[in-house]
PQR file of N, CA, C, O and H, with PARSE charges and radii, in Angstrom:
ATOM      1  N   MET A   1     -10.629  -8.902  29.233 -0.4000 1.5000
ATOM      2  CA  MET A   1      -9.736  -8.664  30.480 -0.0000 2.0000
ATOM      3  C   MET A   1     -10.647  -9.021  31.776  0.5500 1.7000
ATOM      4  O   MET A   1     -11.813  -8.633  31.843 -0.5500 1.4000
ATOM      5  N   VAL A   2     -10.068  -9.743  32.740 -0.4000 1.5000
ATOM      6  CA  VAL A   2     -10.671 -10.124  33.814 -0.0000 2.0000
ATOM      7  C   VAL A   2     -10.736  -9.012  34.745  0.5500 1.7000
ATOM      8  O   VAL A   2      -9.693  -8.366  34.850 -0.5500 1.4000
ATOM      9  H   VAL A   2      -9.121 -10.058  32.685  0.4000 1.0000
ATOM     10  N   PRO A   3     -11.795  -8.623  35.489 -0.5600 1.5000
ATOM     11  CA  PRO A   3     -11.805  -7.474  36.444  0.2800 2.0000
ATOM     12  C   PRO A   3     -10.701  -7.734  37.392  0.5500 1.7000
ATOM     13  O   PRO A   3     -10.419  -8.840  37.854 -0.5500 1.4000
ATOM     14  N   GLY A   4     -10.061  -6.541  37.657 -0.4000 1.5000
ATOM     15  CA  GLY A   4      -9.017  -6.487  38.694 -0.0000 2.0000
ATOM     16  C   GLY A   4      -7.631  -6.997  38.087  0.5500 1.7000
ATOM     17  O   GLY A   4      -6.602  -6.874  38.751 -0.5500 1.4000
ATOM     18  H   GLY A   4     -10.290  -5.643  37.281  0.4000 1.0000
ATOM     19  N   GLN A   5      -7.621  -7.573  36.814 -0.4000 1.5000
ATOM     20  CA  GLN A   5      -6.360  -8.029  36.372 -0.0000 2.0000
ATOM     21  C   GLN A   5      -5.773  -6.697  35.792  0.5500 1.7000
ATOM     22  O   GLN A   5      -6.407  -5.859  35.150 -0.5500 1.4000
ATOM     23  H   GLN A   5      -8.458  -7.673  36.275  0.4000 1.0000
ATOM     24  N   GLN A   6      -4.364  -6.649  36.154 -0.4000 1.5000
ATOM     25  CA  GLN A   6      -3.545  -5.604  35.593 -0.0000 2.0000
ATOM     26  C   GLN A   6      -3.069  -5.748  34.159  0.5500 1.7000
ATOM     27  O   GLN A   6      -2.794  -6.856  33.699 -0.5500 1.4000
ATOM     28  H   GLN A   6      -3.849  -7.329  36.675  0.4000 1.0000
ATOM     29  N   THR A   7      -2.970  -4.624  33.451 -0.4000 1.5000
ATOM     30  CA  THR A   7      -2.594  -4.670  32.006 -0.0000 2.0000
ATOM     31  C   THR A   7      -0.932  -4.723  32.211  0.5500 1.7000
ATOM     32  O   THR A   7      -0.313  -3.972  32.965 -0.5500 1.4000
ATOM     33  H   THR A   7      -3.194  -3.724  33.825  0.4000 1.0000
ATOM     34  N   PRO A   8      -0.419  -5.638  31.485 -0.5600 1.5000
ATOM     35  CA  PRO A   8       1.213  -5.719  31.408  0.2800 2.0000
ATOM     36  C   PRO A   8       1.692  -4.396  31.104  0.5500 1.7000
ATOM     37  O   PRO A   8       1.088  -3.627  30.357 -0.5500 1.4000
ATOM     38  N   PRO A   9       2.875  -4.106  31.734 -0.5600 1.5000
ATOM     39  CA  PRO A   9       3.370  -2.702  31.407  0.2800 2.0000
ATOM     40  C   PRO A   9       3.791  -2.600  29.998  0.5500 1.7000
ATOM     41  O   PRO A   9       4.373  -3.541  29.459 -0.5500 1.4000
ATOM     42  N   GLY A  10       3.501  -1.400  29.318 -0.4000 1.5000
ATOM     43  CA  GLY A  10       3.701  -1.166  28.020 -0.0000 2.0000
ATOM     44  C   GLY A  10       2.616  -1.632  26.973  0.5500 1.7000
ATOM     45  O   GLY A  10       2.664  -1.285  25.793 -0.5500 1.4000
ATOM     46  H   GLY A  10       3.029  -0.635  29.756  0.4000 1.0000
ATOM     47  N   GLU A  11       1.655  -2.427  27.484 -0.4000 1.5000
ATOM     48  CA  GLU A  11       0.505  -2.908  26.761 -0.0000 2.0000
ATOM     49  C   GLU A  11      -0.643  -1.862  26.833  0.5500 1.7000
ATOM     50  O   GLU A  11      -1.070  -1.437  27.906 -0.5500 1.4000
ATOM     51  H   GLU A  11       1.616  -2.709  28.442  0.4000 1.0000
ATOM     52  N   ASN A  12      -1.112  -1.479  25.622 -0.4000 1.5000
ATOM     53  CA  ASN A  12      -2.271  -0.574  25.621 -0.0000 2.0000
ATOM     54  C   ASN A  12      -3.477  -1.482  25.661  0.5500 1.7000
ATOM     55  O   ASN A  12      -3.603  -2.325  24.773 -0.5500 1.4000
ATOM     56  H   ASN A  12      -0.766  -1.825  24.750  0.4000 1.0000
ATOM     57  N   PRO A  13      -4.346  -1.378  26.593 -0.5600 1.5000
ATOM     58  CA  PRO A  13      -5.545  -2.286  26.678  0.2800 2.0000
ATOM     59  C   PRO A  13      -6.552  -2.029  25.613  0.5500 1.7000
ATOM     60  O   PRO A  13      -7.478  -2.827  25.467 -0.5500 1.4000
ATOM     61  N   TYR A  14      -6.439  -0.939  24.830 -0.4000 1.5000
ATOM     62  CA  TYR A  14      -7.226  -0.656  23.672 -0.0000 2.0000
ATOM     63  C   TYR A  14      -6.651  -0.955  22.313  0.5500 1.7000
ATOM     64  O   TYR A  14      -7.226  -0.682  21.259 -0.5500 1.4000
ATOM     65  H   TYR A  14      -5.687  -0.291  24.949  0.4000 1.0000
ATOM     66  N   ALA A  15      -5.422  -1.562  22.418 -0.4000 1.5000
ATOM     67  CA  ALA A  15      -4.817  -1.867  21.084 -0.0000 2.0000
ATOM     68  C   ALA A  15      -5.514  -3.040  20.418  0.5500 1.7000
ATOM     69  O   ALA A  15      -6.043  -3.976  21.016 -0.5500 1.4000
ATOM     70  H   ALA A  15      -4.954  -1.784  23.274  0.4000 1.0000
ATOM     71  N   GLN A  16      -5.449  -2.875  19.133 -0.4000 1.5000
ATOM     72  CA  GLN A  16      -6.027  -3.888  18.328 -0.0000 2.0000
ATOM     73  C   GLN A  16      -4.908  -4.705  17.712  0.5500 1.7000
ATOM     74  O   GLN A  16      -3.769  -4.240  17.661 -0.5500 1.4000
ATOM     75  H   GLN A  16      -5.019  -2.114  18.647  0.4000 1.0000
ATOM     76  N   PHE A  17      -5.201  -5.915  17.241 -0.4000 1.5000
ATOM     77  CA  PHE A  17      -4.224  -6.791  16.517 -0.0000 2.0000
ATOM     78  C   PHE A  17      -4.783  -7.128  15.281  0.5500 1.7000
ATOM     79  O   PHE A  17      -5.987  -7.028  15.043 -0.5500 1.4000
ATOM     80  H   PHE A  17      -6.126  -6.292  17.283  0.4000 1.0000
ATOM     81  N   TYR A  18      -3.931  -7.530  14.477 -0.4000 1.5000
ATOM     82  CA  TYR A  18      -4.226  -7.781  12.993 -0.0000 2.0000
ATOM     83  C   TYR A  18      -3.257  -9.026  12.608  0.5500 1.7000
ATOM     84  O   TYR A  18      -2.051  -8.956  12.846 -0.5500 1.4000
ATOM     85  H   TYR A  18      -2.953  -7.611  14.670  0.4000 1.0000
ATOM     86  N   THR A  19      -3.813 -10.113  12.030 -0.4000 1.5000
ATOM     87  CA  THR A  19      -2.998 -11.203  11.439 -0.0000 2.0000
ATOM     88  C   THR A  19      -2.747 -10.980   9.899  0.5500 1.7000
ATOM     89  O   THR A  19      -3.658 -10.944   9.071 -0.5500 1.4000
ATOM     90  H   THR A  19      -4.792 -10.170  11.836  0.4000 1.0000
ATOM     91  N   VAL A  20      -1.428 -10.836   9.612 -0.4000 1.5000
ATOM     92  CA  VAL A  20      -1.114 -10.560   8.273 -0.0000 2.0000
ATOM     93  C   VAL A  20      -1.637 -11.728   7.329  0.5500 1.7000
ATOM     94  O   VAL A  20      -1.609 -12.894   7.720 -0.5500 1.4000
ATOM     95  H   VAL A  20      -0.688 -10.866  10.284  0.4000 1.0000
ATOM     96  N   LYS A  21      -2.068 -11.410   6.196 -0.4000 1.5000
ATOM     97  CA  LYS A  21      -2.644 -12.326   5.163 -0.0000 2.0000
ATOM     98  C   LYS A  21      -1.665 -12.114   3.930  0.5500 1.7000
ATOM     99  O   LYS A  21      -0.980 -11.108   3.746 -0.5500 1.4000
ATOM    100  H   LYS A  21      -2.091 -10.462   5.878  0.4000 1.0000
ATOM    101  N   LYS A  22      -1.719 -13.195   3.151 -0.4000 1.5000
ATOM    102  CA  LYS A  22      -0.986 -13.257   1.836 -0.0000 2.0000
ATOM    103  C   LYS A  22      -1.414 -11.790   1.028  0.5500 1.7000
ATOM    104  O   LYS A  22      -2.588 -11.445   0.894 -0.5500 1.4000
ATOM    105  H   LYS A  22      -2.276 -14.012   3.300  0.4000 1.0000
ATOM    106  N   GLY A  23      -0.416 -11.114   0.592 -0.4000 1.5000
ATOM    107  CA  GLY A  23      -0.709 -10.073  -0.314 -0.0000 2.0000
ATOM    108  C   GLY A  23      -0.869  -8.695   0.526  0.5500 1.7000
ATOM    109  O   GLY A  23      -0.958  -7.637  -0.097 -0.5500 1.4000
ATOM    110  H   GLY A  23       0.538 -11.394   0.700  0.4000 1.0000
ATOM    111  N   ASP A  24      -0.901  -8.711   1.849 -0.4000 1.5000
ATOM    112  CA  ASP A  24      -0.937  -7.573   2.624 -0.0000 2.0000
ATOM    113  C   ASP A  24       0.279  -6.838   2.595  0.5500 1.7000
ATOM    114  O   ASP A  24       1.308  -7.415   2.245 -0.5500 1.4000
ATOM    115  H   ASP A  24      -0.828  -9.570   2.355  0.4000 1.0000
ATOM    116  N   SER A  25       0.297  -5.481   2.961 -0.4000 1.5000
ATOM    117  CA  SER A  25       1.440  -4.656   3.163 -0.0000 2.0000
ATOM    118  C   SER A  25       1.021  -3.674   4.231  0.5500 1.7000
ATOM    119  O   SER A  25      -0.167  -3.428   4.440 -0.5500 1.4000
ATOM    120  H   SER A  25      -0.539  -5.012   3.245  0.4000 1.0000
ATOM    121  N   LEU A  26       2.022  -3.109   4.914 -0.4000 1.5000
ATOM    122  CA  LEU A  26       1.744  -2.172   6.052 -0.0000 2.0000
ATOM    123  C   LEU A  26       0.766  -1.087   5.486  0.5500 1.7000
ATOM    124  O   LEU A  26      -0.223  -0.791   6.156 -0.5500 1.4000
ATOM    125  H   LEU A  26       2.987  -3.309   4.744  0.4000 1.0000
ATOM    126  N   SER A  27       0.989  -0.513   4.341 -0.4000 1.5000
ATOM    127  CA  SER A  27       0.281   0.621   3.796 -0.0000 2.0000
ATOM    128  C   SER A  27      -1.146   0.092   3.538  0.5500 1.7000
ATOM    129  O   SER A  27      -2.081   0.868   3.736 -0.5500 1.4000
ATOM    130  H   SER A  27       1.793  -0.753   3.797  0.4000 1.0000
ATOM    131  N   LYS A  28      -1.379  -1.102   3.135 -0.4000 1.5000
ATOM    132  CA  LYS A  28      -2.685  -1.671   2.953 -0.0000 2.0000
ATOM    133  C   LYS A  28      -3.510  -1.809   4.265  0.5500 1.7000
ATOM    134  O   LYS A  28      -4.690  -1.475   4.366 -0.5500 1.4000
ATOM    135  H   LYS A  28      -0.619  -1.733   2.975  0.4000 1.0000
ATOM    136  N   ILE A  29      -2.742  -2.343   5.261 -0.4000 1.5000
ATOM    137  CA  ILE A  29      -3.273  -2.476   6.634 -0.0000 2.0000
ATOM    138  C   ILE A  29      -3.717  -0.982   7.154  0.5500 1.7000
ATOM    139  O   ILE A  29      -4.809  -0.742   7.670 -0.5500 1.4000
ATOM    140  H   ILE A  29      -1.783  -2.614   5.179  0.4000 1.0000
ATOM    141  N   ALA A  30      -2.742  -0.082   6.940 -0.4000 1.5000
ATOM    142  CA  ALA A  30      -3.038   1.332   7.476 -0.0000 2.0000
ATOM    143  C   ALA A  30      -4.200   1.935   6.866  0.5500 1.7000
ATOM    144  O   ALA A  30      -4.952   2.646   7.533 -0.5500 1.4000
ATOM    145  H   ALA A  30      -1.855  -0.277   6.521  0.4000 1.0000
ATOM    146  N   GLU A  31      -4.417   1.673   5.517 -0.4000 1.5000
ATOM    147  CA  GLU A  31      -5.588   2.141   4.766 -0.0000 2.0000
ATOM    148  C   GLU A  31      -6.749   1.529   5.434  0.5500 1.7000
ATOM    149  O   GLU A  31      -7.691   2.264   5.729 -0.5500 1.4000
ATOM    150  H   GLU A  31      -3.806   1.095   4.975  0.4000 1.0000
ATOM    151  N   GLU A  32      -6.796   0.269   5.709 -0.4000 1.5000
ATOM    152  CA  GLU A  32      -7.909  -0.412   6.263 -0.0000 2.0000
ATOM    153  C   GLU A  32      -8.268   0.116   7.780  0.5500 1.7000
ATOM    154  O   GLU A  32      -9.439   0.324   8.098 -0.5500 1.4000
ATOM    155  H   GLU A  32      -6.030  -0.329   5.469  0.4000 1.0000
ATOM    156  N   PHE A  33      -7.322   0.290   8.569 -0.4000 1.5000
ATOM    157  CA  PHE A  33      -7.592   0.735   9.938 -0.0000 2.0000
ATOM    158  C   PHE A  33      -7.722   2.169  10.132  0.5500 1.7000
ATOM    159  O   PHE A  33      -8.519   2.598  10.966 -0.5500 1.4000
ATOM    160  H   PHE A  33      -6.371   0.121   8.310  0.4000 1.0000
ATOM    161  N   TYR A  34      -6.960   2.989   9.386 -0.4000 1.5000
ATOM    162  CA  TYR A  34      -6.973   4.475   9.553 -0.0000 2.0000
ATOM    163  C   TYR A  34      -7.516   5.290   8.356  0.5500 1.7000
ATOM    164  O   TYR A  34      -7.772   6.491   8.440 -0.5500 1.4000
ATOM    165  H   TYR A  34      -6.313   2.640   8.709  0.4000 1.0000
ATOM    166  N   GLY A  35      -7.670   4.556   7.246 -0.4000 1.5000
ATOM    167  CA  GLY A  35      -8.145   5.331   6.143 -0.0000 2.0000
ATOM    168  C   GLY A  35      -7.139   6.123   5.410  0.5500 1.7000
ATOM    169  O   GLY A  35      -7.483   6.968   4.584 -0.5500 1.4000
ATOM    170  H   GLY A  35      -7.461   3.580   7.179  0.4000 1.0000
ATOM    171  N   ASP A  36      -5.872   5.867   5.696 -0.4000 1.5000
ATOM    172  CA  ASP A  36      -4.800   6.619   5.172 -0.0000 2.0000
ATOM    173  C   ASP A  36      -3.556   5.671   5.080  0.5500 1.7000
ATOM    174  O   ASP A  36      -2.962   5.356   6.111 -0.5500 1.4000
ATOM    175  H   ASP A  36      -5.592   5.181   6.367  0.4000 1.0000
ATOM    176  N   LYS A  37      -3.167   5.224   3.877 -0.4000 1.5000
ATOM    177  CA  LYS A  37      -2.080   4.346   3.656 -0.0000 2.0000
ATOM    178  C   LYS A  37      -0.750   4.964   4.116  0.5500 1.7000
ATOM    179  O   LYS A  37       0.188   4.248   4.464 -0.5500 1.4000
ATOM    180  H   LYS A  37      -3.650   5.480   3.039  0.4000 1.0000
ATOM    181  N   MET A  38      -0.694   6.134   4.112 -0.4000 1.5000
ATOM    182  CA  MET A  38       0.618   6.821   4.467 -0.0000 2.0000
ATOM    183  C   MET A  38       0.871   6.919   5.975  0.5500 1.7000
ATOM    184  O   MET A  38       1.803   7.592   6.417 -0.5500 1.4000
ATOM    185  H   MET A  38      -1.456   6.716   3.829  0.4000 1.0000
ATOM    186  N   LEU A  39       0.019   6.233   6.763 -0.4000 1.5000
ATOM    187  CA  LEU A  39       0.299   6.077   8.145 -0.0000 2.0000
ATOM    188  C   LEU A  39       0.960   4.797   8.516  0.5500 1.7000
ATOM    189  O   LEU A  39       1.182   4.527   9.697 -0.5500 1.4000
ATOM    190  H   LEU A  39      -0.738   5.687   6.404  0.4000 1.0000
ATOM    191  N   TYR A  40       1.275   4.011   7.548 -0.4000 1.5000
ATOM    192  CA  TYR A  40       1.941   2.740   7.769 -0.0000 2.0000
ATOM    193  C   TYR A  40       3.046   2.788   8.801  0.5500 1.7000
ATOM    194  O   TYR A  40       3.161   1.836   9.573 -0.5500 1.4000
ATOM    195  H   TYR A  40       1.094   4.230   6.589  0.4000 1.0000
ATOM    196  N   PRO A  41       3.945   3.919   8.884 -0.5600 1.5000
ATOM    197  CA  PRO A  41       4.992   3.892   9.833  0.2800 2.0000
ATOM    198  C   PRO A  41       4.470   3.786  11.311  0.5500 1.7000
ATOM    199  O   PRO A  41       5.198   3.305  12.179 -0.5500 1.4000
ATOM    200  N   LYS A  42       3.352   4.186  11.559 -0.4000 1.5000
ATOM    201  CA  LYS A  42       2.771   4.092  12.914 -0.0000 2.0000
ATOM    202  C   LYS A  42       2.688   2.621  13.348  0.5500 1.7000
ATOM    203  O   LYS A  42       3.013   2.250  14.476 -0.5500 1.4000
ATOM    204  H   LYS A  42       2.760   4.576  10.854  0.4000 1.0000
ATOM    205  N   ILE A  43       2.223   1.789  12.362 -0.4000 1.5000
ATOM    206  CA  ILE A  43       2.188   0.350  12.607 -0.0000 2.0000
ATOM    207  C   ILE A  43       3.538  -0.265  12.669  0.5500 1.7000
ATOM    208  O   ILE A  43       3.830  -1.134  13.490 -0.5500 1.4000
ATOM    209  H   ILE A  43       1.958   2.091  11.445  0.4000 1.0000
ATOM    210  N   PHE A  44       4.354   0.212  11.775 -0.4000 1.5000
ATOM    211  CA  PHE A  44       5.817  -0.422  11.792 -0.0000 2.0000
ATOM    212  C   PHE A  44       6.452  -0.076  13.165  0.5500 1.7000
ATOM    213  O   PHE A  44       7.015  -0.976  13.789 -0.5500 1.4000
ATOM    214  H   PHE A  44       4.116   0.918  11.108  0.4000 1.0000
ATOM    215  N   GLU A  45       6.390   1.210  13.679 -0.4000 1.5000
ATOM    216  CA  GLU A  45       7.086   1.571  14.896 -0.0000 2.0000
ATOM    217  C   GLU A  45       6.380   0.759  16.130  0.5500 1.7000
ATOM    218  O   GLU A  45       7.071   0.424  17.092 -0.5500 1.4000
ATOM    219  H   GLU A  45       5.933   1.942  13.173  0.4000 1.0000
ATOM    220  N   ALA A  46       5.087   0.476  16.078 -0.4000 1.5000
ATOM    221  CA  ALA A  46       4.438  -0.318  17.268 -0.0000 2.0000
ATOM    222  C   ALA A  46       4.900  -1.694  17.104  0.5500 1.7000
ATOM    223  O   ALA A  46       4.660  -2.457  18.040 -0.5500 1.4000
ATOM    224  H   ALA A  46       4.525   0.748  15.296  0.4000 1.0000
ATOM    225  N   ASN A  47       5.569  -2.186  16.003 -0.4000 1.5000
ATOM    226  CA  ASN A  47       5.876  -3.627  15.868 -0.0000 2.0000
ATOM    227  C   ASN A  47       7.386  -3.792  15.607  0.5500 1.7000
ATOM    228  O   ASN A  47       7.788  -4.742  14.936 -0.5500 1.4000
ATOM    229  H   ASN A  47       5.764  -1.566  15.243  0.4000 1.0000
ATOM    230  N   ARG A  48       8.275  -2.824  16.159 -0.4000 1.5000
ATOM    231  CA  ARG A  48       9.681  -2.884  15.888 -0.0000 2.0000
ATOM    232  C   ARG A  48      10.250  -4.177  16.572  0.5500 1.7000
ATOM    233  O   ARG A  48      11.359  -4.601  16.246 -0.5500 1.4000
ATOM    234  H   ARG A  48       7.948  -2.052  16.705  0.4000 1.0000
ATOM    235  N   ASP A  49       9.498  -4.786  17.503 -0.4000 1.5000
ATOM    236  CA  ASP A  49      10.096  -5.895  18.308 -0.0000 2.0000
ATOM    237  C   ASP A  49      10.027  -7.123  17.314  0.5500 1.7000
ATOM    238  O   ASP A  49      10.759  -8.091  17.520 -0.5500 1.4000
ATOM    239  H   ASP A  49       8.597  -4.441  17.768  0.4000 1.0000
ATOM    240  N   GLN A  50       9.211  -7.100  16.302 -0.4000 1.5000
ATOM    241  CA  GLN A  50       9.307  -8.255  15.370 -0.0000 2.0000
ATOM    242  C   GLN A  50       9.543  -7.803  13.947  0.5500 1.7000
ATOM    243  O   GLN A  50       9.692  -8.707  13.125 -0.5500 1.4000
ATOM    244  H   GLN A  50       8.616  -6.314  16.134  0.4000 1.0000
ATOM    245  N   LEU A  51       9.603  -6.518  13.507 -0.4000 1.5000
ATOM    246  CA  LEU A  51       9.804  -6.020  12.167 -0.0000 2.0000
ATOM    247  C   LEU A  51      11.043  -5.307  12.085  0.5500 1.7000
ATOM    248  O   LEU A  51      11.296  -4.461  12.943 -0.5500 1.4000
ATOM    249  H   LEU A  51       9.482  -5.784  14.174  0.4000 1.0000
ATOM    250  N   SER A  52      11.920  -5.569  11.068 -0.4000 1.5000
ATOM    251  CA  SER A  52      13.174  -4.937  10.921 -0.0000 2.0000
ATOM    252  C   SER A  52      13.101  -3.998   9.619  0.5500 1.7000
ATOM    253  O   SER A  52      13.904  -3.089   9.407 -0.5500 1.4000
ATOM    254  H   SER A  52      11.714  -6.256  10.371  0.4000 1.0000
ATOM    255  N   ASP A  53      12.055  -4.331   8.795 -0.4000 1.5000
ATOM    256  CA  ASP A  53      11.921  -3.599   7.545 -0.0000 2.0000
ATOM    257  C   ASP A  53      10.340  -3.537   7.199  0.5500 1.7000
ATOM    258  O   ASP A  53       9.618  -4.531   7.126 -0.5500 1.4000
ATOM    259  H   ASP A  53      11.403  -5.069   8.967  0.4000 1.0000
ATOM    260  N   PRO A  54       9.974  -2.348   7.022 -0.5600 1.5000
ATOM    261  CA  PRO A  54       8.444  -2.285   6.755  0.2800 2.0000
ATOM    262  C   PRO A  54       8.030  -2.866   5.498  0.5500 1.7000
ATOM    263  O   PRO A  54       6.824  -2.934   5.264 -0.5500 1.4000
ATOM    264  N   ASN A  55       8.882  -3.299   4.646 -0.4000 1.5000
ATOM    265  CA  ASN A  55       8.451  -4.006   3.407 -0.0000 2.0000
ATOM    266  C   ASN A  55       8.576  -5.562   3.535  0.5500 1.7000
ATOM    267  O   ASN A  55       8.400  -6.297   2.564 -0.5500 1.4000
ATOM    268  H   ASN A  55       9.862  -3.244   4.835  0.4000 1.0000
ATOM    269  N   LYS A  56       8.877  -6.005   4.732 -0.4000 1.5000
ATOM    270  CA  LYS A  56       9.068  -7.442   4.950 -0.0000 2.0000
ATOM    271  C   LYS A  56       8.203  -7.910   6.043  0.5500 1.7000
ATOM    272  O   LYS A  56       8.707  -8.153   7.140 -0.5500 1.4000
ATOM    273  H   LYS A  56       9.021  -5.407   5.521  0.4000 1.0000
ATOM    274  N   ILE A  57       6.847  -8.068   5.821 -0.4000 1.5000
ATOM    275  CA  ILE A  57       5.882  -8.689   6.652 -0.0000 2.0000
ATOM    276  C   ILE A  57       5.554 -10.001   6.088  0.5500 1.7000
ATOM    277  O   ILE A  57       5.585 -10.126   4.864 -0.5500 1.4000
ATOM    278  H   ILE A  57       6.438  -7.871   4.930  0.4000 1.0000
ATOM    279  N   LYS A  58       5.231 -11.034   6.867 -0.4000 1.5000
ATOM    280  CA  LYS A  58       4.935 -12.352   6.508 -0.0000 2.0000
ATOM    281  C   LYS A  58       3.370 -12.819   6.976  0.5500 1.7000
ATOM    282  O   LYS A  58       2.851 -12.552   8.060 -0.5500 1.4000
ATOM    283  H   LYS A  58       5.205 -10.932   7.862  0.4000 1.0000
ATOM    284  N   PRO A  59       2.822 -13.512   5.973 -0.5600 1.5000
ATOM    285  CA  PRO A  59       1.479 -14.053   6.504  0.2800 2.0000
ATOM    286  C   PRO A  59       1.642 -14.835   7.786  0.5500 1.7000
ATOM    287  O   PRO A  59       2.604 -15.574   7.999 -0.5500 1.4000
ATOM    288  N   GLY A  60       0.589 -14.619   8.674 -0.4000 1.5000
ATOM    289  CA  GLY A  60       0.613 -15.153  10.019 -0.0000 2.0000
ATOM    290  C   GLY A  60       1.146 -14.413  11.063  0.5500 1.7000
ATOM    291  O   GLY A  60       1.009 -14.753  12.238 -0.5500 1.4000
ATOM    292  H   GLY A  60      -0.192 -14.019   8.502  0.4000 1.0000
ATOM    293  N   GLN A  61       1.789 -13.351  10.684 -0.4000 1.5000
ATOM    294  CA  GLN A  61       2.444 -12.374  11.810 -0.0000 2.0000
ATOM    295  C   GLN A  61       1.251 -11.633  12.498  0.5500 1.7000
ATOM    296  O   GLN A  61       0.359 -11.124  11.820 -0.5500 1.4000
ATOM    297  H   GLN A  61       1.901 -13.074   9.729  0.4000 1.0000
ATOM    298  N   LYS A  62       1.260 -11.589  13.773 -0.4000 1.5000
ATOM    299  CA  LYS A  62       0.286 -10.875  14.459 -0.0000 2.0000
ATOM    300  C   LYS A  62       0.814  -9.363  14.830  0.5500 1.7000
ATOM    301  O   LYS A  62       1.684  -9.249  15.694 -0.5500 1.4000
ATOM    302  H   LYS A  62       1.985 -12.003  14.324  0.4000 1.0000
ATOM    303  N   LEU A  63       0.364  -8.384  14.272 -0.4000 1.5000
ATOM    304  CA  LEU A  63       0.709  -7.062  14.415 -0.0000 2.0000
ATOM    305  C   LEU A  63      -0.145  -6.274  15.343  0.5500 1.7000
ATOM    306  O   LEU A  63      -1.372  -6.374  15.335 -0.5500 1.4000
ATOM    307  H   LEU A  63      -0.342  -8.477  13.571  0.4000 1.0000
ATOM    308  N   ARG A  64       0.545  -5.452  16.182 -0.4000 1.5000
ATOM    309  CA  ARG A  64      -0.239  -4.523  17.152 -0.0000 2.0000
ATOM    310  C   ARG A  64      -0.721  -3.266  16.141  0.5500 1.7000
ATOM    311  O   ARG A  64       0.077  -2.742  15.364 -0.5500 1.4000
ATOM    312  H   ARG A  64       1.542  -5.371  16.189  0.4000 1.0000
ATOM    313  N   ILE A  65      -2.040  -2.875  16.241 -0.4000 1.5000
ATOM    314  CA  ILE A  65      -2.383  -1.789  15.546 -0.0000 2.0000
ATOM    315  C   ILE A  65      -2.739  -0.627  16.626  0.5500 1.7000
ATOM    316  O   ILE A  65      -3.807  -0.646  17.239 -0.5500 1.4000
ATOM    317  H   ILE A  65      -2.688  -3.301  16.872  0.4000 1.0000
ATOM    318  N   PRO A  66      -1.844   0.300  16.796 -0.5600 1.5000
ATOM    319  CA  PRO A  66      -2.110   1.420  17.837  0.2800 2.0000
ATOM    320  C   PRO A  66      -3.165   2.228  17.467  0.5500 1.7000
ATOM    321  O   PRO A  66      -3.506   3.167  18.187 -0.5500 1.4000
TER
END
């Protein structure tokens, strides 16, 4: 981020992003980032703008990891 640049509204400047790979699932991603696969709803809720079903993610999607 450039000094003095404002963070867009609703964007967490500390949020991480993850690009979905073939064979990934939200629970697998949650296990990797949080150490607990049962926290997958946290990732799903942070990405409701592009996900309608937690079981339907596609390779190449860029997901916010809160």
